[in-house]
C-alpha positions in Angstrom: 81.7 98.7 43.5 83.6 96.8 46.5 82.3 97.6 50.1 85.0 97.6 53.1 83.4 96.8 56.1 85.2 96.8 59.6 84.2 94.9 63.1 85.8 94.0 66.0 87.0 91.3 67.4 87.0 92.4 70.9 84.5 95.1 72.1 85.5 97.6 74.5 83.3 96.0 77.5 84.8 93.1 76.9 88.3 94.3 76.8 87.5 96.0 80.0 86.3 92.7 81.5 89.3 90.9 80.5 91.8 93.2 82.1 89.4 93.5 85.3 89.8 89.6 85.3 93.6 89.8 85.4 93.5 92.3 87.9 91.3 90.6 90.4 93.5 87.1 90.0 96.7 89.6 90.5 94.8 91.2 93.7 94.1 87.6 95.2 98.3 86.9 94.5 98.7 90.1 96.4 96.6 89.0 99.4 98.0 85.1 99.2 101.3 86.7 100.2 102.2 87.0 104.3 102.5 90.6 104.9 106.3 90.2 106.0 107.2 88.9 102.8 105.3 90.9 100.4 107.5 93.9 99.9 110.9 92.0 101.0 111.3 88.1 99.8 112.6 87.2 96.2 114.2 84.9 93.9 117.0 85.0 92.0 117.9 89.0 92.4 114.0 89.7 91.4 112.2 92.5 92.8 110.0 91.4 95.7 106.3 91.1 95.0 105.0 94.4 96.2 107.5 96.1 94.2 105.9 94.5 90.9 102.5 95.1 92.1 103.2 99.0 92.7 105.0 98.8 88.9 101.7 97.2 87.4 99.2 99.7 89.5 101.1 102.7 87.7 101.3 101.4 84.8 97.3 100.6 84.9 97.2 104.2 86.1 99.1 105.7 83.3 96.8 103.9 81.0 93.9 105.1 83.0 95.2 109.0 82.6 96.0 108.5 78.9 92.0 107.2 78.3 90.3 109.4 80.3 92.3 112.9 79.7 94.7 111.9 76.2 97.5 112.7 77.9 100.1 110.5 77.6 103.0 111.7 79.4 104.9 110.2 82.0 105.6 111.7 85.4 107.8 109.7 87.4 106.5 109.1 91.4 108.0 111.7 93.8 108.3 109.3 96.5 108.1 105.5 97.1 105.5 103.8 97.0 104.2 102.6 100.6 105.4 99.3 102.0 102.1 98.1 103.3 99.5 95.7 101.8 96.9 98.0 102.8 97.8 100.8 100.7 98.8 98.2 97.7 95.5 97.2 97.7 93.4 100.3 98.3 95.5 102.2 95.6 94.5 98.7 92.9 91.5 99.2 94.3 90.3 102.5 93.5 91.9 101.8 89.6 89.0 99.4 89.3 86.2 101.6 89.4 87.9 104.0 87.1 88.6 101.9 84.5 85.1 100.4 84.8 84.1 103.4 83.8 86.5 104.4 81.4 86.5 102.0 79.2 83.4 101.5 77.7 83.1 105.4 77.5 86.2 105.4 75.3 86.0 106.1 70.9 87.0 102.5 69.5 88.2 104.9 67.2 90.8 106.6 68.9 92.1 103.4 70.1 93.7 102.9 67.0 95.4 106.5 66.6 99.1 106.5 67.4 100.2 108.9 70.4 103.2 109.7 71.9 103.7 107.5 75.0 106.1 106.9 77.5 108.0 104.5 75.6 107.1 105.1 72.2 104.4 106.0 69.6 101.7 103.6 69.4 98.1 103.2 69.6 96.3 103.2 73.0 95.1 99.5 72.8 98.9 98.6 72.2 99.4 100.3 75.6 96.6 98.9 77.0 97.7 95.3 76.0 101.0 95.9 77.2 99.9 97.0 80.8 98.0 93.2 80.7 101.2 91.4 79.4 103.2 93.2 82.4 100.7 92.0 84.7 101.0 88.5 83.5 104.4 88.1 83.8 104.9 89.9 86.6 102.0 87.8 88.3 103.9 84.2 87.0 107.2 85.6 89.4 104.7 86.1 92.2 103.3 82.5 91.8 106.9 81.7 91.7 107.8 83.3 94.6 104.4 81.9 96.6 105.5 78.5 95.8 108.8 79.2 97.4 107.2 79.9 100.4 104.8 76.9 100.3 102.3 78.6 99.8 99.4 77.4 96.9 99.2 80.6 94.5 95.2 80.9 93.3 94.5 78.8 90.2 95.4 81.2 87.1 92.2 80.2 85.4 90.2 81.8 88.1 89.7 85.2 86.5 
């Protein structure tokens, strides 16, 4: 007789804490930008950090909607996002308690079942990990921008 057991490497609460740690660090990067540079400064033809941050917020919101409603359809924003730090941070901050509530309440097995998503068929966990990876990538661009502006970015390890 063979017994198979399943173990989890990362609990949903640990995943939530990891994601929120990255979000808190990205929030500090947003705050570090001079208001007049957040939506205009770029290096090498890359998008300004404000645009990147709106993208990160949108990907997190997309995952939150999928996690809470099981609706993974993509809806393009009807209008361009505001070009102010206050609006960006308000949207960012509104996601924080919603993610805190949604992740620990989710069914862990559901995270492994493939869903049809905006960028292909994949398990919800893969989509959440993509959101985190995308945020890390774009936050790195923000670090380059801040350094080019002569501003010391927040310590990357302080999540």
